[in-house]
N, C-alpha and C positions, 0 to 999 in steps of 0.2 A: 147279279154278280157271277162271273165265271172265274173261280180260283183254280189254280193249277200248280202242280209240282213237275217241273220238266228238267231232265238232266242233259239230253242232248237236242232239245228243241222240238221234238215231235209233239209232246203233249201241249206245248205252247201253240204250235201250228194248228193243232186240232181246236184248241180253245178259240182261236181267230176264226177258224172255219164255222165253228159252232156259233160264235158271236154274229156271224154274217146272216144267220137264220132269225136274228132278233133285231134286224135293222129298224123296226118301227119302235123299238124300246131303247131306253138309255141303259146300255150295258157297261159295266165296269169290269176291268180285268185286275186279277191279283196274283202276282207271282209269290207263292207261298215260301220260297226260299228267301224273299226279300222283305216281305211284310205279313203282318198278322191281322187280317181284316176281322170285323165282328159281324157274323152272320145276321144278327138282329137289325143291322142297319140296311138290309136289303129285303125286298119282297120275295125274291126267288134266288136261290143259290144253286149253282152247278160247280161241282168239285171234280177235278181230273188229277190223275197221277200216273206216272210211269210205273212199271213193274220191273224190278231186278231181282233175279234169284227168288221169285215168288212173293216178293214183299213190295207193298207200296212205298213211296217216299216217307221218311220220317215227318217232314214238314206237313204233309197231307194227313198223316195219322194224327198228329198233334192238333191240327186245325179241327178235324172231325171230333176228337175227344173234348177239346175245349168249347166247341160250338154245338154239342149234341142236342141239348134241349131247344136251342134257337133253330136248329134245322128241323127238328120234329115239329115245329109250330108254324112251318110255312112250306110251300112247295120247293123241293130240292131233288137234284139229280147227281148221279155219281157215274163217272166214266173212267175208263182205263185205257191206257195205250200200251200194248205189248205185241211182241212178235209172235207168241204163241196163243193165238186167239182160241184154239180148241181148249185152253186151260182157263178160260176167262171166269166160268163159274166157280172153279177151284179158287181162283184168285179173289173172288168177291167173298166167298165163305171164309177164306183164311185171314183176310185183312179188314173186314168190316163186321162190326156188331150185327148180327142178324136182324134185330129190331131196326136197325137204322137202314140197311141195304134193302130189306123187304118193304119199308115204308117210302122209299124214294119214288118220286114220279116216274123215273126212269133210271136204269142201271145197266150200262152197256159197255162193251168193249169196241173201241174205234180202231182197232188194228195197230200196226206199228211200222217202223221203217229201220232199214239198216242203211245208215248214211255214214260211211267210214270217216268223212271230213269233219263230222260232228263228234266223233268219239275221241276219247283220250285214254292213254295208259292200257291197263288190263282190258278194259271194255273194247278197246280198239282191237286188241289181239283176239279176243273172243269172238267178236264179230267178223273178223277175217277168217277165223276157222269156220264159222258158220257159213259164210258166203262160199268158202272153198268147198265145204261139204255139198252145199246146194248145187254149185256149178259141176262138180264131179259127178254126182248123181243125175244131173241133167243130160249128161252124155251117154248115159245108160241107154242102149238100143232097146232093151226090153220094156222100157217105160213108155207108156202110152202118151203121157202128158208131162211136160216140165214141171218141176216143183216151182210154184210161184215164189217170188221174193216178197217178203212181207211189205205191206202198204197200208196206209190209212184207207178206211172203207167209208167213202162219202155217204153211202146209203144208211149206215148206222148213225152217222152224225145227223142227217136229215130225220131219220126215225126218232132219234133222242129228242131233237128240238120239237118235233111234233108232239111227242109225249109230254114234254115239259109245257108247251103252249096249251094242251088240253086242259091243265091245271091253273091257267092264269084266269 
């Protein structure tokens, strides 16, 4: 099972890309905002969440708390989708019980996206400001390279899948 919490769709997109690496298996998807699956019903569980203001989604945190023992009894993986990939380790430490994320078959950041058409309200305003900052700084002639826009990192998704498969 790939369980995910997605606010703007990026974590769901990542779940679908991840699922493509398991085409030889029967993969179920669970949107944690809409359902509360039981980890003990699956042989392998992969959980993903977005990060906002340094925190994972409440639905993902609740799933992890409720299913802690079942997760520790089987192969499981944790992934994050966020725009600040250099902070991923801090996000794992702040949001996951150490015993849980250290025992994961894989724990990885898949990157993130800024897609204004998927944003709403204050999030849309913040993302517009971030984009404006990136674009303004990319015009700096002293800069040797442009600041890349956040994106999903397919290599991380593939590596995560390989680490999970190694535990099957």
